N, CA, C and O of each residue as an XYZ file, in Angstrom:
316
protein
N      81.421    121.236     92.771
C      81.613    120.129     93.054
C      80.387    119.868     92.124
O      79.415    120.569     92.406
N      80.223    119.006     91.074
C      78.912    118.491     90.133
C      78.631    116.642     90.638
O      79.488    115.809     90.931
N      77.790    116.557     90.607
C      77.432    115.017     91.375
C      76.405    114.441     90.587
O      75.263    114.793     90.881
N      76.508    113.841     89.891
C      75.186    112.622     88.985
C      74.247    112.046     89.570
O      74.522    111.145     90.362
N      72.940    112.404     89.339
C      71.902    111.718     89.307
C      71.946    109.955     89.372
O      72.357    109.298     88.415
N      71.489    109.370     90.570
C      71.299    107.985     90.127
C      70.617    107.465     90.771
O      70.869    106.608     91.618
N      69.205    108.106     90.329
C      68.408    107.914     91.155
C      67.527    106.765     90.757
O      66.311    106.871     90.913
N      68.142    105.500     90.174
C      67.564    104.104     90.057
C      67.368    103.686     91.602
O      66.409    103.282     92.260
N      68.700    103.966     91.873
C      69.770    103.424     93.515
C      70.848    102.889     92.903
O      71.277    102.989     91.753
N      71.300    102.172     94.077
C      72.093    101.127     94.246
C      71.825     99.935     94.053
O      70.701     99.577     94.407
N      72.664     99.003     93.489
C      72.741     98.050     93.115
C      72.020     96.484     94.135
O      71.448     95.437     93.832
N      72.523     97.209     95.525
C      72.236     96.249     96.554
C      70.679     96.108     96.822
O      69.993     95.146     97.168
N      70.341     97.606     96.494
C      68.441     97.982     96.879
C      67.800     97.536     95.669
O      66.696     96.990     95.698
N      68.446     97.745     94.603
C      67.770     96.933     93.188
C      67.146     95.924     93.380
O      65.936     95.698     93.404
N      68.745     94.790     93.636
C      68.168     93.565     93.592
C      67.525     93.282     95.248
O      66.835     92.267     95.341
N      67.688     94.000     96.361
C      66.778     93.444     97.259
C      64.948     93.657     96.559
O      64.156     92.722     96.671
N      64.672     94.541     96.109
C      63.360     94.872     95.897
C      63.171     93.944     94.632
O      61.973     93.692     94.509
N      64.020     93.283     93.544
C      63.244     92.122     93.459
C      63.017     90.499     93.482
O      63.951     89.981     94.093
N      62.266     89.732     93.106
C      62.054     88.776     94.145
C      62.536     87.692     93.665
O      62.599     86.670     94.347
N      62.958     87.755     92.391
C      63.276     87.083     91.544
C      65.445     86.761     91.393
O      66.203     85.804     91.235
N      65.557     88.444     91.599
C      66.743     88.513     91.275
C      67.552     88.896     90.178
O      66.711     89.361     89.410
N      68.429     88.977     89.731
C      68.813     89.856     88.195
C      68.758     88.462     86.920
O      68.844     87.280     87.253
N      68.670     88.728     86.100
C      68.579     87.460     85.331
C      70.468     87.615     84.332
O      71.271     88.538     84.470
N      70.587     86.625     83.613
C      72.187     86.856     83.458
C      72.776     87.915     82.755
O      73.862     88.336     83.155
N      72.243     88.412     81.779
C      71.790     89.496     81.109
C      72.480     90.838     81.390
O      73.287     91.564     80.810
N      71.634     90.835     82.818
C      71.698     92.104     83.125
C      73.301     91.923     84.370
O      73.829     92.913     84.877
N      73.657     90.856     84.553
C      74.899     90.441     85.836
C      75.843     91.036     84.532
O      76.420     92.122     84.601
N      75.894     90.254     83.489
C      77.172     90.405     82.708
C      77.128     92.102     82.256
O      78.080     92.841     82.509
N      75.961     92.553     81.599
C      76.225     94.089     81.679
C      76.534     95.333     82.944
O      76.836     96.527     82.934
N      76.248     94.225     84.054
C      77.197     95.253     85.355
C      78.464     94.985     85.786
O      79.322     95.802     86.121
N      78.548     93.528     85.754
C      79.980     93.094     85.733
C      81.147     94.299     84.719
O      82.179     94.946     84.896
N      80.181     94.034     83.682
C      80.943     94.998     82.114
C      81.718     96.197     82.864
O      82.908     96.474     83.007
N      80.288     96.889     83.352
C      80.493     98.003     83.206
C      81.373     98.487     84.873
O      82.269     99.321     84.993
N      80.817     97.746     85.836
C      81.958     97.414     86.801
C      83.623     97.793     86.880
O      84.414     98.454     87.553
N      83.568     96.912     85.729
C      85.332     96.647     85.138
C      85.797     97.478     84.844
O      86.931     97.814     85.188
N      84.892     98.206     83.945
C      85.179     99.860     83.292
C      85.690    100.273     83.936
O      86.919    100.341     83.964
N      84.672    100.847     84.950
C      85.041    101.124     85.684
C      86.096    101.447     87.023
O      86.631    102.527     87.273
N      86.210    100.234     87.752
C      87.403     99.534     88.522
C      88.936     99.874     87.570
O      89.990    100.269     88.069
N      88.689     99.593     86.113
C      89.952     99.686     85.192
C      90.472    101.298     85.109
O      91.669    101.566     85.001
N      89.460    102.290     85.170
C      89.465    103.647     84.679
C      90.567    104.261     86.226
O      91.669    104.792     86.084
N      89.894    103.999     87.572
C      90.196    104.316     88.542
C      91.601    103.974     89.050
O      92.416    104.720     89.593
N      91.737    102.097     88.615
C      93.288    101.610     88.802
C      94.199    102.569     87.857
O      95.254    103.048     88.272
N      93.701    102.804     86.555
C      95.048    103.450     85.468
C      95.424    104.837     86.078
O      96.452    105.504     85.962
N      94.115    105.090     86.855
C      94.260    106.766     87.345
C      95.423    106.180     88.971
O      95.552    107.128     89.746
N      95.989    105.182     89.345
C      96.462    104.936     90.686
C      95.473    105.186     91.855
O      95.770    105.263     93.047
N      94.428    105.281     91.379
C      92.853    104.772     92.901
C      92.178    103.610     93.117
O      91.355    103.151     92.325
N      92.601    102.927     94.538
C      92.429    101.847     94.786
C      91.129    101.812     95.809
O      91.364    101.978     97.006
N      89.356    101.540     95.245
C      88.534    101.898     95.943
C      88.677    101.325     97.306
O      88.984    102.031     98.266
N      88.426     99.867     97.410
C      89.076     99.106     98.800
C      87.383     99.000     99.547
O      87.350     98.560    100.696
N      86.212     99.349     98.972
C      85.256     99.001     99.410
C      84.170     98.805     98.297
O      83.066     99.345     98.356
N      84.622     97.896     97.167
C      83.563     97.344     95.926
C      82.954     96.643     96.564
O      83.433     95.771     97.290
N      81.383     96.968     96.366
C      79.861     95.862     96.582
C      79.398     96.667     96.064
O      79.765     97.699     95.504
N      77.906     95.836     96.385
C      76.941     96.232     95.275
C      75.848     97.334     95.872
O      74.804     97.753     95.374
N      76.615     97.691     97.360
C      75.772     98.933     97.753
C      76.412    100.145     97.455
O      75.810    101.160     97.805
N      77.512    100.278     96.878
C      78.234    101.038     96.625
C      78.431    101.074     94.516
O      79.256    101.601     93.770
N      77.367    100.340     94.315
C      77.461    100.498     92.866
C      75.913    101.002     92.231
O      74.953    100.239     92.344
N      75.808    101.966     91.748
C      74.692    102.928     91.818
C      74.373    102.645     89.621
O      74.993    102.013     88.767
N      73.269    103.412     89.597
C      72.174    103.383     88.598
C      72.032    104.109     88.250
O      71.227    104.535     89.079
N      72.187    105.459     87.000
C      71.615    106.043     86.626
C      70.312    105.663     85.891
O      70.360    104.569     85.328
N      69.125    106.372     85.782
C      67.886    106.333     84.705
C      68.501    105.784     83.501
O      68.049    104.740     83.029
N      69.481    106.381     82.962
C      69.492    105.370     81.279
C      70.254    104.034     81.451
O      70.541    103.237     80.558
N      70.584    103.926     83.058
C      71.221    102.513     83.063
C      72.441    102.168     83.116
O      72.794    100.989     83.102
N      73.500    103.486     83.207
C      74.451    103.670     83.330
C      74.902    102.740     84.995
O      74.043    102.531     85.851
N      76.058    102.395     85.120
C      76.240    102.190     86.220
C      77.288    103.104     86.855
O      77.943    103.627     85.953
N      77.615    103.418     87.835
C      78.826    104.156     88.710
C      79.063    103.840     89.940
O      78.351    103.062     90.574
N      80.067    104.400     90.389
C      80.970    103.663     91.561
C      81.065    104.532     92.670
O      81.822    105.502     92.717
N      80.369    104.211     93.473
C      80.591    105.683     94.654
C      80.930    105.011     95.819
O      81.241    103.837     96.023
N      80.786    106.193     96.710
C      81.442    105.659     98.287
C      83.231    105.355     98.262
O      83.680    104.253     98.577
N      84.144    106.546     97.828
C      84.653    107.012     98.500
C      85.397    106.639     99.356
O      86.559    106.241     99.278
N      84.808    106.749    100.108
C      85.379    107.131    101.866
C      86.617    106.362    102.423
O      87.179    106.846    103.406
N      87.205    104.925    101.747
C      87.934    104.071    102.076
C      89.044    103.937    100.996
O      89.960    103.116    100.961
N      88.683    105.155     99.930
C      89.800    104.762     98.678
C      90.814    105.387     99.300
O      90.700    106.078    100.312
N      92.353    105.027     98.387
C      93.261    105.521     98.547
C      93.942    105.977     97.257
O      93.528    105.528     96.188
N      94.798    106.703     97.285
C      95.912    106.817     95.414
C      97.235    106.382     95.706
O      97.831    106.863     96.669
N      97.611    105.761     95.177
C      99.035    105.116     95.126
C     100.392    106.574     94.778
O     100.343    107.310     93.792
N     101.354    106.636     95.765
C     102.211    107.501     95.657
C     102.845    107.970     94.133
O     103.350    109.017     93.727
N     102.585    106.790     93.576
C     103.034    106.940     92.339
C     102.871    107.801     90.828
O     103.523    108.200     89.862
N     101.030    107.747     91.601
C     100.025    108.543     90.833
C      99.837    109.516     91.190
O      99.086    110.117     90.422
N     100.182    110.177     92.168
C      99.424    111.212     93.027
C      99.975    112.225     93.101
O      99.486    113.146     93.755
């Protein structure tokens, strides 16, 4: 198993560290990245079932990754 480093942390922890929250451009970027990740999962028949900012991680390059697949399921037609 290979894991990618998400050293920046979760979006929830980043949000809590900022006094003013996120600006609109960052939110637009974050939502776009998250929706691309969800589309990929859904195309593979995977339902995450615990999608929240605490489970969205940021790499040092600024990429958003979805983590914590504890409650995810794979639909029978795909797996």
